[in-house]
C-alpha positions in Angstrom: -13.8 -0.7 0.8 -13.6 -4.4 0.0 -17.0 -6.0 -0.2 -18.0 -6.9 3.4 -19.9 -10.2 3.7 -20.7 -11.7 7.0 -19.9 -15.2 5.6 -16.3 -14.2 5.0 -15.7 -13.3 8.6 -18.4 -15.3 10.6 -15.9 -17.6 12.4 -16.2 -16.7 16.2 -13.6 -19.2 17.2 -11.0 -17.8 14.9 -11.9 -14.2 15.7 -11.5 -14.7 19.5 -8.3 -16.8 19.1 -6.6 -14.1 16.9 -7.9 -11.3 19.2 -6.2 -12.9 22.1 -3.0 -13.7 20.3 -2.4 -10.6 18.2 -2.7 -8.2 21.1 0.0 -10.2 23.0 2.2 -11.3 20.2 3.0 -7.7 19.2 5.1 -7.6 22.4 6.6 -11.1 22.2 10.3 -11.5 22.8 12.0 -11.9 19.4 12.7 -15.6 20.0 9.1 -16.4 20.8 7.8 -14.4 17.8 10.3 -16.3 15.6 9.0 -19.6 17.0 5.4 -18.6 16.1 6.5 -17.6 12.5 8.4 -20.9 12.0 5.3 -22.9 13.1 3.0 -21.0 10.8 5.5 -21.3 7.9 5.9 -25.1 8.3 2.1 -25.4 8.3 1.5 -23.4 5.1 4.5 -25.0 3.4 3.3 -28.5 4.2 0.0 -27.7 2.7 1.5 -26.1 -0.4 3.8 -29.0 -1.2 1.0 -31.5 -0.7 -2.0 -29.8 -2.2 -1.0 -26.9 -4.6 0.0 -28.0 -8.1 2.8 -25.5 -8.6 4.7 -26.2 -5.4 4.0 -29.9 -5.5 5.4 -30.3 -9.0 8.4 -28.1 -8.1 9.2 -30.1 -5.0 8.7 -33.5 -6.7 11.1 -32.5 -9.5 13.8 -31.7 -6.9 13.1 -34.5 -4.5 12.2 -32.1 -1.7 9.9 -32.8 1.3 8.5 -30.5 4.0 11.1 -31.8 6.5 13.8 -30.4 4.3 12.7 -26.9 5.4 13.7 -26.7 9.0 14.1 -22.9 9.7 13.0 -19.6 8.1 16.4 -19.5 6.4 15.3 -22.4 4.3 12.6 -20.2 2.8 15.1 -19.0 0.3 15.2 -22.5 -1.3 11.7 -21.8 -2.7 11.5 -20.1 -6.1 10.4 -16.5 -6.6 6.8 -16.2 -7.8 6.2 -13.3 -10.2 2.9 -11.6 -11.1 3.2 -12.9 -14.7 3.3 -16.5 -13.4 0.2 -15.9 -11.4 -1.5 -14.1 -14.2 -0.8 -16.7 -16.9 -1.4 -19.8 -14.8 -3.7 -19.0 -11.8 -4.9 -22.6 -11.7 -1.4 -23.8 -10.7 -1.8 -21.9 -7.4 -5.3 -23.1 -6.5 -5.2 -25.8 -3.9 -6.8 -29.2 -4.3 -10.4 -29.2 -3.1 -10.3 -25.5 -3.7 -13.9 -24.8 -2.9 -13.6 -26.3 0.6 -11.6 -23.3 1.6 -14.6 -21.0 0.9 -12.6 -18.8 -1.6 -13.6 -15.3 -2.6 -12.4 -14.1 -6.0 -10.7 -10.7 -6.1 -9.0 -8.5 -8.8 -5.9 -6.4 -8.0 -6.1 -2.8 -9.0 -4.1 -3.2 -12.1 -2.4 0.2 -11.9 0.7 -1.3 -13.5 -0.9 -3.5 -16.1 -3.6 -6.2 -16.5 -5.3 -6.9 -13.1 -4.5 -10.1 -11.4 -7.2 -12.6 -10.4 -6.5 -13.9 -6.9 -8.5 -15.7 -4.2 -8.9 -15.3 -0.4 -10.1 -17.9 1.9 -12.0 -17.5 5.2 -9.0 -17.9 7.4 -7.0 -15.2 5.7 -10.1 -12.9 5.7 -10.4 -13.2 9.4 -6.8 -12.5 10.0 -6.8 -9.5 7.7 -9.7 -8.1 9.7 -8.1 -8.7 13.0 -4.7 -7.3 12.0 -6.3 -4.1 10.7 -8.3 -3.8 13.9 -5.1 -4.1 15.9 -3.5 -1.4 13.7 -6.4 1.0 14.3 -6.4 0.3 18.0 -2.8 1.8 18.2 -4.5 5.2 17.8 -7.2 4.5 20.3 -9.9 3.3 17.8 -12.3 0.7 19.2 -14.1 -1.8 16.9 -17.6 -0.8 16.2 -17.0 3.0 16.1 -18.0 4.5 12.8 -15.2 5.2 10.3 -15.1 6.7 6.8 -13.5 5.0 3.8 -12.3 7.6 1.2 -11.1 6.2 -2.1 -11.9 5.4 -5.7 -14.4 2.6 -6.2 -14.4 0.2 -9.1 -18.2 0.0 -8.9 -19.6 3.6 -8.7 -21.7 4.4 -5.7 -25.2 5.5 -6.6 -25.1 8.8 -4.6 -21.3 9.0 -4.4 -21.5 7.6 -0.9 -23.2 4.9 1.2 -23.4 3.7 4.7 -22.3 0.1 5.1 -24.1 -0.9 8.2 -22.6 -4.3 8.4 -19.1 -2.9 9.3 -20.3 0.6 10.4 -18.3 2.2 7.6 -19.2 5.3 5.6 -18.0 4.8 2.0 -17.3 8.0 0.1 -15.9 8.0 -3.4 -13.3 10.3 -4.8 -15.8 11.4 -7.4 -18.1 12.7 -4.6 -15.2 14.5 -3.0 -14.2 16.2 -6.2 -17.6 17.1 -7.5 -19.3 18.3 -4.3 -18.7 21.2 -2.0 -16.6 20.3 1.1 -19.5 21.1 3.3 -21.4 18.1 1.9 -18.7 15.6 3.0 -18.3 17.4 6.3 -22.1 17.0 6.9 -21.7 13.2 6.3 -18.8 13.0 8.8 -21.0 14.7 11.4 -24.1 12.7 10.5 -22.5 9.3 10.9 -20.2 10.4 13.8 -17.1 9.2 12.1 -14.2 8.4 14.5 -11.5 7.2 12.0 -10.5 8.2 8.5 -9.0 5.7 6.2 -8.4 5.8 2.5 -6.1 7.0 -0.3 -3.9 9.8 1.0 -4.3 12.1 -2.1 -8.1 11.9 -1.7 -7.9 12.7 2.0 -5.6 15.6 1.4 -7.9 17.0 -1.4 -10.9 16.8 0.9 -9.1 18.6 3.7 -7.9 21.3 1.3 -11.5 21.8 0.0 -13.1 22.0 3.4 -10.4 24.5 4.6 -10.7 26.6 1.5 -14.5 26.9 2.1 -13.9 27.6 5.8 -16.1 24.6 6.6 -15.9 23.2 10.2 -15.7 19.5 10.3 -15.2 16.9 13.1 -11.6 15.7 13.6 -10.9 12.0 13.7 -8.8 10.0 16.2 -6.4 9.2 13.5 -6.0 8.9 9.7 -5.0 5.6 8.2 -3.6 5.9 4.6 -3.9 2.9 2.3 -3.6 2.0 -1.4 -1.0 4.6 -2.5 2.4 5.6 -1.4 2.2 8.2 1.3 4.4 11.1 0.0 6.2 13.3 2.6 4.4 16.5 1.6 1.0 14.9 1.6 1.6 13.4 5.1 2.7 16.9 6.3 -0.4 18.5 4.8 -2.8 16.1 6.4 -1.0 16.1 9.8 -0.7 19.9 10.1 -4.4 20.3 9.1 -5.8 17.7 11.5 -3.3 17.5 14.3 -3.8 13.7 14.7 -1.6 10.7 14.0 -1.3 9.8 10.3 -0.7 6.0 10.2 0.4 4.5 6.9 -0.5 0.9 6.0 0.9 -1.3 3.2 -1.0 -4.3 2.2 -1.6 -6.5 -0.9 -4.8 -7.8 -2.4 -2.9 -11.1 -2.6 -3.2 -11.4 1.2 0.4 -12.2 1.9 2.0 -9.0 3.4 0.9 -6.3 5.8 3.0 -3.4 7.2 1.4 -1.0 9.7 2.8 2.3 11.0 2.4 3.1 14.6 2.0 6.6 16.2 5.7 6.6 17.0 6.5 6.3 13.3 7.7 2.7 13.0 6.6 0.6 10.0 5.8 -2.7 11.7 5.6 -5.9 9.7 2.6 -8.0 10.8 4.8 -11.0 11.5 1.9 -13.3 12.3 0.3 -12.5 8.9 3.2 -13.0 6.5 6.9 -13.2 6.1 8.8 -10.3 4.3 12.2 -10.4 2.7 13.8 -7.3 1.3 16.1 -8.3 -1.6 18.5 -6.3 -3.6 18.7 -6.5 -7.4 21.3 -9.3 -7.2 18.9 -11.4 -5.0 20.8 -11.0 -1.8 19.2 -9.6 1.4 19.3 -5.9 1.8 21.3 -4.7 4.8 19.8 -2.1 7.2 19.5 1.2 5.4 19.6 -0.5 1.9 16.6 -0.6 -0.5 15.3 -3.8 -1.9 12.2 -5.4 -3.4 9.6 -6.7 -1.0 9.2 -10.5 -1.3 6.1 -11.7 0.5 5.1 -15.1 1.9 1.6 -15.4 3.1 1.1 -17.7 6.1 -2.6 -18.3 6.0 -4.3 -18.4 2.6 -4.7 -22.1 1.9 -7.0 -21.6 -1.1 -4.4 -19.7 -3.1 -1.0 -19.6 -1.3 1.7 -17.4 -2.7 5.1 -18.1 -1.2 8.1 -15.8 -2.0 5.9 -13.5 -4.1 7.8 -10.7 -5.9 5.6 -7.7 -5.2 7.4 -5.1 -7.4 7.2 -2.8 -4.4 10.3 -1.5 -2.6 11.2 -0.8 1.0 14.3 0.1 3.0 15.5 -2.5 5.4 15.8 -1.8 9.2 17.1 -3.7 12.2 16.2 -1.2 14.9 13.5 -1.5 17.6 10.6 1.0 17.7 10.2 3.4 20.6 6.6 2.2 21.0 7.8 -1.0 22.6 6.3 -3.4 20.1 8.7 -6.1 19.0 7.3 -6.7 15.6 10.0 -6.3 12.9 10.4 -3.0 11.1 11.1 -1.7 7.7 12.5 1.9 7.6 9.9 3.0 5.1 8.0 2.0 1.9 10.0 3.6 -1.0 7.8 2.9 -4.0 7.0 0.6 -6.9 9.3 -0.8 -9.5 7.5 1.1 -12.2 7.5 4.4 -10.2 10.8 5.4 -12.0 12.1 7.5 -14.9 14.7 6.6 -17.5 17.7 8.9 -18.1 19.4 9.2 -21.6 22.3 7.1 -20.4 20.0 4.2 -19.7 19.8 4.6 -15.9 16.5 3.9 -14.1 15.9 6.3 -11.2 13.5 5.5 -8.4 12.4 7.3 -5.3 11.6 10.5 -7.2 9.5 11.7 -4.2 12.8 12.5 -2.4 13.2 15.5 -4.7 10.2 17.1 -3.0 11.7 16.9 0.5 12.1 20.3 2.1 10.2 22.1 -0.7 7.3 24.1 0.8 4.2 25.4 -1.0 3.4 22.2 -3.0 -0.1 20.9 -2.3 0.1 18.1 -4.8 2.6 16.9 -7.5 3.0 14.4 -10.3 6.0 13.5 -12.5 5.3 12.3 -16.0 7.9 11.0 -18.4 6.5 11.7 -21.9 7.0 9.3 -24.8 9.6 11.6 -26.2 11.5 10.9 -22.9 11.1 14.4 -21.6 10.2 14.8 -17.9 7.4 17.1 -16.9 6.8 17.9 -13.2 3.3 19.2 -12.5 2.6 20.9 -9.2 -0.4 22.4 -7.6 1.0 25.1 -5.4 0.1 27.5 -2.6 1.2 31.1 -2.3 4.4 30.1 -0.4 5.8 28.4 -3.5 7.9 31.2 -4.9 11.0 31.4 -7.1 13.3 30.1 -4.4 11.2 27.0 -3.8 10.9 26.3 -7.5 14.7 26.6 -7.8 15.2 24.3 -4.9 12.8 21.7 -6.5 14.7 22.0 -9.7 18.1 21.5 -8.0 16.9 18.4 -6.2 15.3 17.0 -9.3 18.6 17.5 -11.2 20.4 15.7 -8.3 18.2 12.7 -9.0 18.2 12.5 -12.8 21.3 14.5 -13.9 21.6 17.3 -16.4 20.9 15.6 -19.7 17.3 14.8 -19.2 14.9 17.5 -20.6 13.0 18.7 -17.5 10.2 21.3 -16.9 8.2 22.3 -13.9 4.6 23.3 -14.6 2.2 24.9 -12.2 -1.3 23.7 -12.8 -4.7 23.8 -11.1 -5.3 20.0 -11.6 -3.0 17.1 -12.2 -3.2 15.8 -15.8 -2.9 12.1 -15.5 -5.6 10.6 -13.2 -6.9 7.8 -15.4 -6.1 4.9 -12.9 -8.1 3.8 -10.0 -5.2 4.9 -7.8 -3.2 8.0 -7.9 0.3 7.5 -9.4 3.0 10.0 -8.4 5.2 8.9 -11.3 3.6 8.1 -14.7 6.0 6.8 -17.3 4.5 6.9 -20.8 7.6 5.4 -22.5 6.5 2.4 -24.6 2.9 2.9 -23.7 0.2 3.0 -26.3 -1.8 5.7 -24.4 -1.8 9.3 -25.5 0.3 11.9 -23.8 -1.3 14.0 -21.1 -3.1 17.2 -22.2 -0.9 20.2 -22.9 -1.4 22.7 -20.1 -0.5 26.4 -20.4 1.7 27.2 -17.4 5.1 28.7 -16.6 8.0 26.3 -16.9 11.5 26.2 -15.5 14.5 25.5 -17.7 
């Protein structure tokens, strides 16, 4: 859980304003929602061109002024901002009179390299809180009800867990889940009367498996909100079948410029009041419905450290449909992965969306794909008794459909996944060109 400080959120006027607006705007007619987005975009752009060194210098060099940006289509005139640009010159994105925005420094997780140093301001903190509250309310959660936060923590918790009374959140680390019997966590859930589970999906799935294996009874939540990792189909199915409650995925960025929330009807809704999202193909053109592209995020509220047209290196599939839930917030079809969640074939082709190879394969509790530095592909799976020869053959066929016949490929059944060094679970680990050592050699049956 991000550090919760009252000073970051103590703004009653903003809280009430956003509470009234967000609960109405999710049902706005499209033209009214577009009008709201255009107004918010003009405000942040005017601020960026006047007070943020990078955007100010860029606009001056081209003779551009705020009035030259009339509609959201003009957003594409702005340059793409990469993570390397922010990492190398963070001061260029700090607004003049930076401290007047009450900034809070944060580091991204750094799962794909050196962590980024970014800043939030109070206005974006308040909106982040209110958008998350709205998301949880879709499953019947009411603010103030206790919830549990299950994830890896950069700063270890002294006892493996703690009660954060300021936000009524029970923080439980992945280390505690892994090292303690399931009954210990179940006892905490009962003790603090937890009503909502949120956290990394692999940790939540591991906890459920441990409690079920021990035949431990535990209180069911209203819903599960998964964050911080890509929610893979077999992990979603495992959580959903075990708990029988909605599993709502959420995609967000530490940079505070994009938020996508899944509703109980399954739709991935863009929080349009929070930020603008473009989905661009490799050639820079917008993805059509059903096509995959990179998520380009434009935050609408962080005046301390605005990032407009920020290349996230995350991928989604575009959609133009309306959700059956009745909300008019724009949709993406699904979040499909990160740019680095891919493997390289001998013919030089990069292959993404490797999780698709697991579709329809039963008996896999957890899996991980590792491309070794010798380019070979090793697929590690933690299985249940239903994973027999037919399921293994199906997985192999679907893997071959993704990567072809020429890439060395083995399936290995293991008791624990070999590459868990990062703060977040990575489904695909590519060790090509990395200076790290290969994962440990595990004795297990292989295929092919």
